[in-house]
RORO-482210 format. One record per residue (C-alpha): y, x, z. Coordinates in pm, whole numbers, plus 32768, in hexadecimal, padded with zeros to 4 digits. Example, Ala and Ser with C-alpha at 12.3 -4.5 7.8 and 13.67 -1.06 7.14 Angstrom:
<pts>
7E3E84CE830C;7F96855782CA;
</pts>
This chain:
<pts>
43ACB283AF6C;4403B14EAEF8;42DDB0DDAE3A;42A4AF8BAE95;4431AF1EAE20;4437AE2AAD00;4508AF02AC08;4399B02AABEA;4454B143AC3F;43ECB25AACD5;449AB38EAD31;4483B4C0AE59;4577B4DBAF50;4672B5C6AF61;46E7B68EB0B2;4832B619B11F;4886B775B168;47EEB815B057;489EB87FAEF4;4860B772AE57;4931B68AAF0E;4A3DB766AF33;4A5CB7A6ADCF;4A79B644ADAA;4B65B61DAEC2;4C3EB741AE19;4C38B652ACAD;4C75B510AD85;4DC8B5D6AE0D;4E38B64EACBC;4E1CB506AC06;4EDCB474AD28;5001B58AAD09;500CB4F4AB9A;502CB3BCAC38;5125B3F2AD1B;51F5B4BEAC9F;5222B440AB3F;526AB2EEABBF;53A7B35BAC82;5400B431AB98;53F5B344AA2B;5505B269AB28;55DBB367AB3E;55D7B400A9AF;55F7B261A943;5757B283AA35;57CFB3CBA9B9;57A4B35DA865;5834B1E2A87A;58FCB212A9CD;5897B09AAA1F;5793B064AB7F;570AAF31AAE0;5662AFEDA9DB;55E9B0F7AABF;5557AFBFABA9;5484AF55AA37;53D9B0C6AA4F;533AB050ABC5;52C4AEA3AB05;5226AFA0A9FC;5170B03AAB02;5105AF2CABB7;50E3ADD9AAC5;4FD0AE77A9FB;4EF4AE96AB3E;4ED0ACD7AB62;4DF9AD13AA0F;4D51AE47AA6B;4C0BAD70AAB9;4BC4AD76A92C;4B2BAEBAA936;4A68AE6DAA72;4919AE2FA97A;494FAFD8A91E;49ADB05CAA75;4835AFB9AAC6;476CAFFBA94D;47C8B15AA973;4799B26EAA36;48E3B296AB0E;4916B406AB00;48FFB3D7A96D;4A0BB2AFA9B9;4AF2B397AA81;4ADCB4B7A965;4B31B3B6A832;4C4FB330A920;4CCFB468A954;4CFAB4AFA7BE;4D7FB36AA789;4E7DB3A9A876;4EC4B51CA7E6;4F08B478A68A;4FE1B375A74E;50AAB494A7EF;50B5B57EA6EF;5193B48AA623;52BBB4A1A703;52ECB5C5A600;538EB4F4A50F;5482B45BA5EE;55B2B507A5A8;56E1B3FBA61E;56F6B271A655;564AB253A518;5501B288A569;5524B1D8A6F5;53F5B0FEA630;530EB202A647;5366B222A7DF;5341B0C8A819;51C2B0DFA72B;513EB205A81C;51A2B165A93C;50F8B076A8E9;4F85B101A85A;4FA8B1F1A993;4FF1B092AA50;4ECFB039A9D2;4DEAB182A9C4;4DFFB1E8AB25;4D7AB0B8ABCB;4C55B0B7AAC5;4C28B253AB50;4C50B1C1ACC8;4B86B0B8ACC7;4A49B1AFABF5;4A8BB2AFAD11;4A45B191AE5B;491BB11AAD91;48A8B2A5AD72;48E2B2C9AEAE;478EB1AEAF57;46BFB243AE5A;46C3B398AE80;4719B3D9AFD2;4605B34BB10D;46A0B22FB1C5;46EBB300B313;47BEB3C4B245;489FB29EB190;49A8B28FB274;49E5B3E9B28E;49D2B3FCB139;4ADAB2F2B113;4BEAB37BB206;4BD8B4E2B173;4C36B45BB020;4D28B3A2B0E3;4DEBB478B1C0;4DF6B572B080;4EABB41FAFD6;4F64B3FDB0DD;5016B538B0FA;500FB560AF7D;511BB42BAF8D;51FEB525B075;522FB628AF7B;51BBB574AE20;52F6B4E1ADE6;53E9B5ECAE66;52F8B6F2AD57;5337B5BCAC47;54B6B5CFAC6D;54D0B74DAC9B;53EBB781AB58;54A1B66CAAAF;562AB734AB37;55C4B88EAB17;54CCB881A986;5526B75AA8FD;548CB63AA873;53B9B702A7BB;5348B7E0A8AF;52D3B6D4A99D;5242B63BA885;5156B7BEA87C;5138B7BFA9FE;50ADB67DAA21;4FCDB687A914;4F48B7F6A9CA;4EE0B719AAF3;4E3FB60FAA1D;4D64B723A975;4D10B7EBAAC7;4CAEB669AB48;4BF9B665A9FD;4B4EB7DCA9E0;4ACCB7A1AB61;4A0DB669AB5A;49ACB708A9C0;48CBB817AAAD;4871B7B6ABD1;470FB702ABA5;46FCB5D3AC56;45A4B511AC72;4633B377AC8B;452BB2DAABCB;44BCB1C8AAC7;453CB086AAB5;442BAFDBA9E0;44D8AE7CAA12;45E5AE7CA8E6;46EBADB9A936;4795ACF5A844;491CACD9A7C5;48FCAB35A7E2;4A02AA61A8F8;48D9AA50A9E8;4897ABC4A9C7;4A0CAC1AAA09;4A34AB39AB11;48F4AB93ABB2;4999AC5BACA4;4AB7AB95AD14;4971AA6AAD68;48B3AB4FAE27;4A0AAB8FAEF8;4A33AA30AF27;4894A9BAAF52;48A8AA6FB07B;496DAA1BB1A1;498DAB48B272;4A04AC35B107;4B0FAADAB0DE;4BA1AB14B227;4BD4AC66B1DE;4C5CAC29B09A;4D69AB56B155;4D9EAC91B229;4DDDAD63B147;4EF3AC52B064;4F63AC36B1D3;4F93AD9BB219;5042ADB1B0AD;5100ACA1B0B2;5197AD70B1F1;51A4AE9FB112;525DADFEB02A;5356AD85B12B;538AAEBCB1BC;53CAAF8AB090;54ECAEE9B075;554FAE9EB1D9;555FAFDFB255;569FB063B192;573FAF41B27C;56B0AFA1B3B7;5760B0DDB382;587FB054B308;58CFAF11B3D1;57D7AF43B50A;5818B0D9B54F;597BB105B484;58ECB22BB3FF;58FEB2F8B2D5;580CB269B1AB;57A8B3E1B1A5;56D8B378B2DB;55F4B297B223;5542B3E3B16D;550CB44BB2FA;5496B310B368;5396B2E9B230;5336B469B293;52E9B3E7B404;521BB2DAB364;5153B3D8B266;50F3B48AB3E5;5078B35CB449;4F99B341B355;4F1AB45BB326;4EACB477B485;4E22B329B44E;4D3BB398B31B;4CDDB4D6B3E7;4C61B3E8B515;4C15B29FB430;4A86B329B439;4A78B366B57A;4B0FB217B632;4A5BB150B51A;4918B1FDB59E;4960B1C1B6D6;49C8B01BB703;4946AFB4B5CA;4A0AAF2BB468;4A39ADC0B4D6;4AFFAE80B643;4BE1AF80B5C1;4C2DAE70B48A;4CE0AD84B5B4;4D4CAF01B633;4DF0AF1FB4FF;4EA4ADFCB4C1;4F25ADFDB61C;4FAAAF50B610;503EAEB7B49D;50E6ADB3B58F;517FAEB0B696;5208AF8CB596;52B8AE72B50A;5339ADEEB671;539FAF44B6DC;5464AF6EB568;5541AE2FB610;55CEAF17B71A;5729AFA0B697;56F4B0D8B757;5627B20EB6DA;5537B26DB79A;547EB0FEB765;54BCB130B623;541BB280B5CE;52FDB222B692;52B8B0CBB5C0;52D2B1A0B498;51DEB290B520;50FDB149B5CE;513FB0AEB456;50AEB1C6B3A0;4F8CB214B42B;4EFAB07DB46C;4F36B032B358;4E4EB163B2BF;4D5AB124B3BC;4D50AFB7B30A;4D42B076B1CB;4C0FB114B229;4B91B007B2BF;4B75AF3EB1CC;4B27B021B0B1;49CEB062B197;49C3AEECB1B3;4988AEB4B034;490AAFECB00D;47ADAF63B0FC;47D4ADF5B095;47B0AE28AF0E;46A5AE39AE13;4692AF99AD67;46CDAEF1AC52;47DEADFCACBF;48C4AF41AD57;499EAF99AC30;49EDAE15ABCE;49E1ADABAD78;4B3DAE9FADAD;4BD5AE43AC6C;4BCFAD08ACD5;4C55ADACAE29;4D69AE86AD82;4DEAAD44ACCE;4DEDAC45ADCC;4E9FAD5DAEC6;4FB5AD9BAD7C;502EAC2CADB9;50BBAC07AEDE;5128AD62AEF6;5202AD39ADC2;5273ABF2AE15;52D1AC66AF5D;53B4AD66AEED;5446AC93AE1A;5490AB71AF43;5521AC8FB023;55DAAD1CAF10;5687ABACAEEB;569CAB6FAFF7;56DAAC46B0DD;585CAC22B054;5844AAB6B0C9;57D3AAC4B225;57BEABA5B33B;56A2ACE6B30C;55EAAC6FB464;5593AB47B3BC;549DABCFB2ED;542AACBEB3D8;53E2AB93B4B6;533EAACCB35F;523CABE0B314;51F9AC11B4AA;518DAAB1B4AF;5083AAE2B377;5010AC13B43B;4FE4AB2AB532;4F3CAA2FB4A2;4E25AB36B3F0;4DD0ABBEB547;4DC4AAC0B5FE;4CF4AA2BB4F6;4C0CAB33B4BD;4BD9AB78B631;4B71AA09B669;4A61AA25B560;49F6AB69B5A7;4903AC3DB4DC;47D2AC42B3E8;469EABDEB492;45D5AD0BB520;449EAD39B483;4335AD38B59C;4338AEC2B5F3;44ACAE85B668;457AAFB0B625;44A4B018B4FE;457BB04CB3BF;450FB024B270;44F0B099B112;45DDAFB4B04C;44A3AF89AF92;4407AEB5B0DA;456FADFBB117;4549AD87AF69;4401AD28AF5E;4377AC60ADEE;4314AB46AEF5;4455AADDAF8D;4591AB81AED1;45EEAA37AE53;45EBA9A2AF89;4717A948B065;46F1AA32B18D;45C2AB68B158;4510AC0FB2C0;45F2AD45B2AC;4693AE53B3AE;479BAEEBB43D;47D0B040B519;47DEAF1CB62E;475AAFEEB73E;
</pts>
């Protein structure tokens, strides 16, 4: 029970292996399936309507850019019950995707772009609310396992979702894609609506002023340990942005293989990511989040290094290692933010984090797209390795948060964010370092 949290929240823990958590996991999975299926399918739809690769690429831009403004919704996520926020977001997205039924030709291209933009903004809010919900309903000892389960499902859907979405558009057309996506979102909404979860009441009402909107970012910047975690997050996602583009040159120039090999390597990365999700809680429990952060960053460096070798075996191993390492990092990072953020700030912190991470990712995508035609792809991979190595050294040198008086104790989110310490620079808190 987090009855000492500054937000004044009270609730009861949800058993990790009980039906309520399973319902939440399934709800997230349906929402994620709709997300990953729609993203590629809309780009394919625009390509069919216009014949333009550039026009199709704008779809991805529409999905990505709204994330920069997502912190504006942070106070709303923190003010209301997270489950209700997720239900409301699903309702908004259902209306948005049903608007795709009006698309009959290129004249309605703007509708597709508008839906992509609404989706890009709304799904950030959905998953920020999901991340904020978990520490409010799960016992602290279950946070890493809960995050690992969510990330395992997410990574699995990243493999099958784009194929499912493209197949739905190819077989059923745009209208069928719209209805199928709406069906997934409706299923997610109903599961959330009927699942009884007592996450507690936030008695401290957040406002909508500039200070309230920026409170999440301020919390991340105020704390030295969280600042280092955010820097590592930025480096990881910038490197991931480079990988999204350079993988085509790795296959074409490095291996001399057909472009279809990219899908095989991406599937191997996905398999590694699923393995990472399944094992993340175990390695966090054994090594603690600071050590797992260093190990996962080191794994990403190793993965990038293996992509430099122009042979199939090391490249396939490198992609699998990257999948596992990146997932370990995501689960560790999410758990760290949950543990070291008061419940009243969780929504704003996660939306600020997503906003900060999306900028280097998009910038890396754009830079790699431009530079790949001007320079050797291996230079880009080495640049990504350099950023990761620097972040790894900083993370290893500075270590983790200070231990509480009783070594190895794992406090609740309320304990690690006590009212008398929340405005300091470094709170006394813990990670599973034993």
